[in-house]
N, C-alpha and C positions, 0 to 999 in steps of 0.2 A: 305245633300241629297236633291235633287230637288223634289219639290212637286207641284201638281196642286191644287190650292185653291178651296174651295167649290164654291166661287163666280165665278171663271173661268169656272167651270163645268156648273154652272147655265147659264152663258153667252153662252156656247156652245149649251145648250139645247134651249135657247131662239133664238139664231141665226140659229140653226139647220144647221150647216155647215159641209157637207161632203158626199162622197160616190159613188156609181154607180149602177137595175133591177126588175114586176107583170104583169099580163096579162090583168088586168081589163081595162087599158087605151087603149089597142089595139083594144078592141071590140067597142069602141065608133064610131058612125057614125057622120061624120063632117057635120054640117048644111051648105048648100050652096044654095043661091038663095033668092029671085027670080033673075034669071040671074047670070052671072058671073061678078064679080067686076074687077076693074083695079088692086086692091091690096087686098090680103087676109092675115090677120094677125092672127097668132097662139100665144096664151098666155099661160104661165105656171106659176101658182101661187106658193107662198112660203109655207113653212111648216104650216099645220093647216088651210090653206086657200082654200083647195080643198078636194074632196072626189070622189070615183068612180061613185057616182050618181049626182055629181054637174051639174047644168044647164050650158051647153056650151056657152050660149049667155048672161048670167047674169053678169053684170059688178060689181064685188065685189073685195075686197082685194086691195092690192097695185097695181097690174096690171090693175085692173078695173079703177083706177084713171088715167091711161094713155089711155087705149083703149076706155073708155066711151066718153071722149071728142073728140077723133079722129073720131069715127063713127058719133057723133053728128054734127061735122063740115063738113064732106063730106060723107053723108049717101049713095049717089048714086055711090060713087067711092070705098068705103071700106066695106068689111065684116070681121067679126072676130069670133073666137070661142076659148074657153079655153079647154085645155086638162084636162080631169077629171082623177085624180089619187089619191092614198092614201094620199100623202102629209104628210107622217108619220115620226116620229122620235122614233121608238120603243115603241110607246104608251105613251111617256112622255109629249107630247105637246097637250094641249087642241085643239080639232078640227081635229087633225091629226089621221091617222089610226094607227094600231098596228104594221105595217111593220117596220123593221129596216130602218134607213135612206138610206143605200146603196140599199136595195131592192126597196124602194120607188122611188129613183132617176132613177133606171133602168126602172121602170114602166113608168115614165114620158118620158124617152127617147124613149121607144117603142111607146108610144102614139103620140109623135110629129113626129116620122118617118111615122107612119101610116096616120096621119092627112095630112101631106105634100103630101104624095103619092096620097091620095084621091082627094085633091084639084087640083093637077096637072093633074090627069086623067080626072076629070070632067070639068076643065076649062083650056084648052091648052094655052090661051093667058093671063091668070092671073099671076101676079107676087106675090111672097110670101114674107112675113116678119115674124119675130118672136120676142117675148119679154118674158123675164123670170126674176123672182125675187127670190133671195136667193136659196133655193133648186131647184126651177124652173129654175133659171139662170144657175145652174150647168148642168141641162138636156139640155137646149137650147145651152149652150156652147159646149157640146159634139156633139149635132146635127150639129152645125156650123163647128166644126173641121172636122167632117166626110164629110160634103158637100164640104168644101173648099179643102179637099184632093182628091176629086173625088170619094170617097167611100160611099157617102150618098144616100138617096132614091131619090133625085132630083138633077138636074144639077146645078152647081154654078151660071149659068146665069139666073136661075129662082128666085134667092134670091135678093130682093131689099135692105133689111137691117135687122140687128140683134141688139137688144138692151138688154144688160145685166145689171141688178141692183143688187148690193151686191152679186157678183159672187164668190162662194167659190173656184173656180179653177183659179181665177185671178193670174197671175204670179207676181213675186216681182217687185214692182214699175212700173207696166204696165201703159202706157199712156191711154188716153181716147179711142184712136183707136190703139189696140195692133198691134205692128209691124210698126206703123207710129208715131214715137215721134214728138210731136209738132203739129200734125194735129188736127184741131177742126171742120172742115167742112167735112161732110160725102162724100164719093164717090157717084156719081150718080147711080141710078138703071141702070143695063145693058139695052142698047137700048134706053135710054132716054137722053134728052139734059142736064138734071141736073140743069136747070135754077132755079127752085124753091128750090131745095135742096141746091144750092149754097148760098142761103141767110140764111141758118141755121147754127148755131154754137152749138156744144155740149161741154160744159165745166164741169169740175168736180174739186173738191178740190185735191190738190197734195197728193194723198194717198200713204203713205209709206207701207212697208211690202207686204205680199202676202196673198192670200186666204188660208183658213185653209186646203184646199185640192189642193194647187197650182199645176198647170199643165203648163209646159213651151211649150207645143205643139202650133204650129202656126195655123192660120185660113186660110192659103193657098190662094186660089183664092178669098176668101171673105175678105181678108185684106183690110181695108179702109171702109168696109161696116159693120163691127162689132164694136159696141161701148160698152165699159166696164166701167160703172159708179160706183164708190165706194166712200162712205163718209169716210174720214179719221177718224179712231177710231172705225169703224165698224169691230168687230173682225172676222166676217164671211169672209170679203174680204181684210182686211188689218192687219192680225195678225202679231206679231213681227217676224222678220226674224230669230232671234236666240232664238227659243222656240221649239226645236224639241220634247221635252216631251209633250208639249201642243198639237202638231200636232198628235203625236202618240195616245194620249188620245182621241182626236177627232175621229181618224180613228177607234179606238176600239168602241167608243160610237155609231158610225154610223152603226155598225153591231149588236148592242146589243138589248136585250129585256129589255126595261126600264119601263114597265107598273107598277111595284111596286118595293120597295127597295130590297126585297128578290130575285125577278127575276133578277134585275139589277146586284146584287152582283154575283150571280151564272153565269150569262151570260158573264159579263166582265171578271171574273176570268177565265172562260173557253177560251175566246178569247185571253186574255193576255198570258195564258200558251201556247196556240197554236202559237201565234206570236213569243214568246221568243224561242220556239222550232224551228220554221222556221228560225229565225235570227241566232240561233246557228249553224244550218246546213249549211247555206250559208257562215257564218263566217268561220267555220272550213274548209269547202271545198274549198273556193275561196281565202282566205286571208292569209293562211300559205303556205310556200313553203319549202318542205323537200328535202334535197339532202344528202343521206347517214346519217351521224351523225350530220348534221347541219340543223338548222331550222331558217327561217326568217319570220317575220310578215310584209308583204308588201301588204297592203290592196288595192283591186281594188275599194272599196267603204268604206267610213268612218263608224265608229260604229253608228253614227246618221243615216246615210243612210240605213244601214242594219236594224236597228230597225224600222224606219218609213216605209221602203219597206215591211217588214214582217207584219206590222199592217195594211197596205193598202189593202182594199178588191179587188183592181184592180190587185194586184200582185199574180200570180199563186203560189201555195204552192210547195215546193220541192217534187219531186217524191220519191217513195220508193227506187229507185236506188240511188238517191241523198243522202238520209238518210244513206244508207248502205255505200256509198263511203265516206261520212263525218266521220262515225265511224271508217272506215279503216284509213283515214287520221289522225284522232286523235290518234289512236294507234301508228302510225308511229312517230307522234310528241313526244308522251310520251316516246317512245323507244329511240329516238334521244337524248332527254333531259337526260334520265337515263344513257345512254352510254357516254355522253359528257357534264356533267352539268357545268363545268367551262367554256367551250367554248360557250355554248348555252344560259344558264340562264341570265347572265348579259346583253347580247345583247337583248334578248327577253323582259326582264324587261324594258329596255330603250324604246324599240319600242312600247310596250303596254302602258307604262306611257304616251308617247306622244299621243297615240290614246285616252287615257282617258282625257288628257288635252284638246284635240280637242272636245270631247264630252261635257265637262263642258263649253267650249267657245260657242258651238252650242246651249247652253241653258242659256246663260248669261242674256238674256232679262227677264227671269223669276224671277230673283232676283234683278232687277233694278226698284226701286220705280218710277222713272221718266217715264218708259215705261208704267207702269200700271195706272198712272195718266191719260195718254192719253185714256185709255179704261174705265174710271170711269163711263161714260154714254153710254157704247157701245150698250145697248139694245135700248135706244131711238134713237141713230144714225142708228141702223139697221132697226128700224121700221119707220123711219121718211122720207123716200124718197118722198112720196107723200105730206106730210104735209109741208116740207121745200121747195117745189117747184123744186126739183131736176129732176122731170119728165117733166117739162114744155118744155124743149128743145126736149125731145123725142116725145112729142105730136106734136110739130111743124115739126119735121123731118118726121114723118109718114104721116102727112097731105101733106107736100111738095112732098113726094114720090108719093102719089096718084095722085097729079096734074101733075107731070112730066110723069108718066106712061100713064095717060089718054091722055095727050097732044102728046105722041109719036105714038098713034094709028092712022091708016089711017082715 
């Protein structure tokens, strides 16, 4: 039986990786001025590094190590503010709020939407950029995907650049610029010459795996202006590909009340029961096909996908009609097996055995010691982006963006 070790769960809490909604961030007034800058940068901190009352212009945490030097280098061209939000992981991380991770991320998304809208309304000629770390990177990534698809609060041509560090939604093996394999120089800000940006290169270690909440959605019109920086071995953004149970556990933890052991046990038990019920409903309703006295298991999605979908807070739960239809379908399956056991059972056993084998393969990394050696120092890798100099190229990029944008003005 596959198990998630205590160390892995602690790494999940330390990395705070997953989820998707509070209203405190939306009430924050974005500080602008004096005057409107060439570039306004919005920052979203990681778990435990912000709060609803955090000072929006104080450079702290991992993101402060990037934005502080940028503003110091070009103070007349750049202004910045941080989205204040719970930055919580169910009360389990010191400094973070009591909100479950999923609720906290959604609050940050609301906050960055509102902040971007305020800046654009107040400063029609100012370009926007955003940077996020860990939980904050997930919120910024969601913002970037919505803007890139044309469904965001601002137009894509108002975004100069997006920098993501330790992004939990990073897709498997994603390059530094998702959708642009091999690219290391950012695309220029819309309407600028790109002369300064052309001299900047963003490099990252070759990170295998995917974020613990991987999302294969593209960045649309922002492709080439979104950088996704991940240190190999950082469990938040480069989790093993074949570790479905790990991802399911992270999805459940993202929604749980983790303030104390008793609350955590009850909360996770409730969430797990609901997820297994949802998975069973979709499994029974969509993956079995009944024709008279014959039954086939021909899955539209694998068992792994059914389980992780059900645990993901972004997946809508089955409706009451779905639950009723699944029960009816199961009655038809059992009736078919009862009426024709010799013709149905051997075939179903073979089909379900193959599905179980795939489920085991989808979790093979969890029992591979070589894989876990790679994550032996995952907490230090997750926390080390500023210390190891991995943000230096981001600092150079944002400074170059400000120069290019200012140089493009009449």
